[in-house]
C-alpha positions as CSV (number, residue, x, y, z in Angstrom):
1,M,0.0,0.0,0.0
2,D,1.4,3.3,-1.0
3,K,1.6,6.4,1.2
4,K,-1.3,8.1,-0.4
5,A,-3.6,5.1,0.0
6,K,-2.6,4.7,3.6
7,K,-3.4,8.3,4.4
8,R,-6.8,8.0,2.7
9,L,-7.5,4.9,4.7
10,D,-6.6,6.8,7.9
11,V,-9.0,9.6,7.0
12,I,-11.8,7.1,6.2
13,N,-11.3,5.4,9.5
14,K,-11.5,8.7,11.4
15,K,-14.7,9.7,9.6
16,L,-16.2,6.3,10.3
17,Q,-15.4,6.7,14.0
18,T,-17.5,9.9,14.1
19,L,-20.3,8.6,11.8
20,R,-21.1,5.4,13.7
21,P,-22.1,7.0,17.0
22,R,-24.2,9.6,15.0
23,L,-25.9,6.7,13.3
24,A,-26.6,5.0,16.6
25,G,-28.0,8.2,18.0
26,S,-30.1,8.8,14.9
27,K,-31.6,5.3,15.2
28,E,-32.5,5.9,18.9
29,Q,-34.1,9.2,18.2
30,A,-35.5,9.1,14.7
31,D,-36.5,12.7,14.2
32,D,-35.4,12.8,10.6
33,P,-35.6,9.6,8.6
34,Q,-33.6,11.1,5.8
35,E,-30.7,11.7,8.1
36,L,-30.7,8.0,9.0
37,A,-30.6,7.0,5.4
38,D,-27.9,9.5,4.6
39,L,-25.7,8.3,7.4
40,E,-26.2,4.7,6.4
41,N,-25.3,5.5,2.8
42,E,-22.2,7.5,3.7
43,I,-21.0,4.7,6.0
44,A,-21.5,2.1,3.3
45,K,-19.7,4.2,0.8
46,L,-16.7,4.8,3.0
47,E,-16.5,1.1,4.1
48,A,-16.6,0.1,0.4
49,E,-13.8,2.5,-0.4
50,A,-11.7,1.3,2.6
51,A,-12.2,-2.3,1.4
52,E,-11.0,-1.4,-2.1
53,L,-7.9,0.4,-0.6
54,R,-7.1,-2.6,1.5
55,K,-7.2,-4.9,-1.5
56,K,-4.4,-3.0,-3.3
């Protein structure tokens, strides 16, 4: 894994660390159903990108 991919993976992991608690809170207090869907989509996208980077 090159330096750029490693840095991107670090950024993705940091974003996921902040998004997962927000998703849990949004599930507990479902004021805005669109926010829940947006968070799930963003997490799925970031996890897919991370998996792709780990393959290389």
